[in-house]
C-alpha positions in Angstrom: 19.7 13.2 43.0 16.7 11.3 41.6 16.3 10.2 38.0 13.7 12.1 36.0 10.6 10.0 35.6 8.5 9.6 32.5 5.0 11.1 33.0 2.0 9.0 32.0 0.0 12.2 31.7 -0.8 13.3 28.1 1.4 16.1 26.8 -0.1 19.5 26.8 -0.7 21.0 23.3 2.5 22.9 22.3 4.7 21.2 24.9 8.0 21.1 23.1 9.6 19.1 26.0 7.2 16.2 25.5 8.9 13.0 24.2 8.1 12.3 20.6 5.8 9.3 20.4 7.0 6.7 18.0 4.8 5.7 15.1 2.7 2.7 16.2 3.6 -0.4 14.0 0.1 -0.4 12.4 0.9 3.1 11.0 4.3 2.2 9.6 4.5 4.1 6.3 8.1 3.1 5.4 7.0 0.8 2.6 4.9 3.6 1.1 7.9 5.8 1.1 10.4 3.2 0.0 8.4 2.4 -3.2 7.1 5.9 -3.8 3.5 5.0 -3.2 1.2 8.0 -3.6 -1.8 8.0 -1.2 -5.2 8.1 -2.9 -8.9 8.2 -1.8 -12.2 7.9 -3.6 -12.0 11.4 -5.0 -8.4 11.1 -6.3 -7.9 7.5 -7.4 -9.1 7.8 -11.0 -7.0 10.9 -11.7 -3.9 9.2 -10.1 -4.3 6.1 -12.3 -4.8 8.3 -15.4 -1.7 10.3 -14.5 0.4 7.1 -14.7 0.0 7.2 -18.5 1.3 4.0 -20.0 2.8 2.6 -16.8 1.3 -0.4 -15.1 -0.4 0.9 -11.8 -0.6 -1.2 -8.6 -2.9 0.1 -5.9 -2.1 -1.3 -2.5 -5.4 -1.4 -0.6 -4.7 -1.7 3.2 -6.1 -0.7 6.6 -5.0 0.5 10.0 -4.5 -2.4 12.4 -4.6 -5.0 9.6 -2.0 -7.6 10.6 -1.7 -9.1 7.1 -1.2 -5.6 5.6 1.7 -5.0 8.0 3.2 -8.4 7.2 3.0 -7.5 3.5 4.8 -4.2 4.1 7.5 -5.9 6.2 8.1 -8.6 3.6 8.3 -6.0 0.8 10.8 -3.9 2.8 12.9 -7.0 3.7 13.7 -7.5 0.0 12.8 -4.4 -1.9 15.0 -4.7 -5.0 12.9 -7.5 -6.7 9.8 -5.4 -6.0 11.3 -2.3 -7.5 12.5 -4.3 -10.5 8.8 -5.0 -11.4 8.7 -1.3 -12.4 5.1 -0.6 -11.4 3.6 2.8 -10.6 2.5 2.6 -6.9 -0.6 4.0 -5.3 -2.0 3.1 -1.8 -5.3 3.6 -0.1 -6.5 3.0 3.5 -9.9 1.4 2.9 -10.8 1.7 6.5 -10.6 5.5 6.1 -12.2 5.3 2.7 -14.7 2.5 2.7 -16.2 3.7 -0.6 -13.1 2.2 -2.3 -13.8 -1.2 -0.7 -17.3 -1.1 -2.0 -16.3 0.2 -5.4 -13.7 -2.5 -6.0 -15.5 -5.4 -4.2 -12.9 -5.8 -1.5 -13.8 -8.5 1.0 -10.4 -8.6 2.7 -7.1 -6.8 2.7 -4.4 -6.5 1.7 -5.3 -6.4 -2.0 -3.0 -5.3 -4.8 -5.0 -4.2 -7.8 -3.6 -3.6 -11.2 -4.6 -1.0 -13.7 -3.4 0.2 -17.1 -4.8 3.3 -18.8 -7.8 3.3 -16.4 -8.7 -0.3 -17.0 -8.7 -2.8 -14.1 -6.6 -5.8 -15.1 -6.7 -8.0 -12.0 -5.6 -8.3 -8.4 -3.4 -10.2 -6.0 -5.2 -10.8 -2.7 -3.0 -11.1 0.3 0.8 -11.3 0.3 1.9 -14.8 -0.6 5.5 -13.9 -1.4 7.4 -12.2 -4.1 6.8 -15.1 -6.6 3.1 -14.9 -6.4 3.2 -11.1 -6.6 5.6 -11.1 -9.6 3.3 -13.6 -11.4 0.3 -11.3 -10.8 2.3 -8.3 -12.2 3.3 -10.5 -15.2 -0.3 -11.5 -15.9 -1.4 -7.9 -15.6 1.2 -6.9 -18.2 0.1 -9.6 -20.5 -3.5 -8.6 -20.2 -2.6 -4.9 -20.8 -0.9 -6.1 -24.0 -3.9 -8.2 -25.1 -1.9 -11.4 -24.8 -3.0 -14.7 -23.2 -2.4 -15.0 -19.5 0.4 -17.2 -18.1 -0.6 -20.5 -16.4 
């Protein structure tokens, strides 16, 4: 008896026996799910920020096939509790799919974590340089939202 072989042919539409293809690593959405990040685009971002009310909003701007974006997601997932403890309202946007967001917010590289409070942009953290840098950016955004001087 011979072992079944895996076909290299594409599965027919509706073929329920076709093996489920795993999500490629550049499409890993586990961080979005783990932190309750809502996906936004150019048409929905302003309403989503407004809906957060008095919460500090962090928009994670990322792109498919962005190595540094994947590294940021992996680092966040590796130690999620300190990220959750920052108590931010998360949104995320794929700027490759929605380039109008990149133009609007002056993004020249990703990942970028941009902070908002009551619709006002408070600042950003460009790249992922570890939890300490991210927590400091969140702290500065909170100070700015409260009209206080920024930490050094």
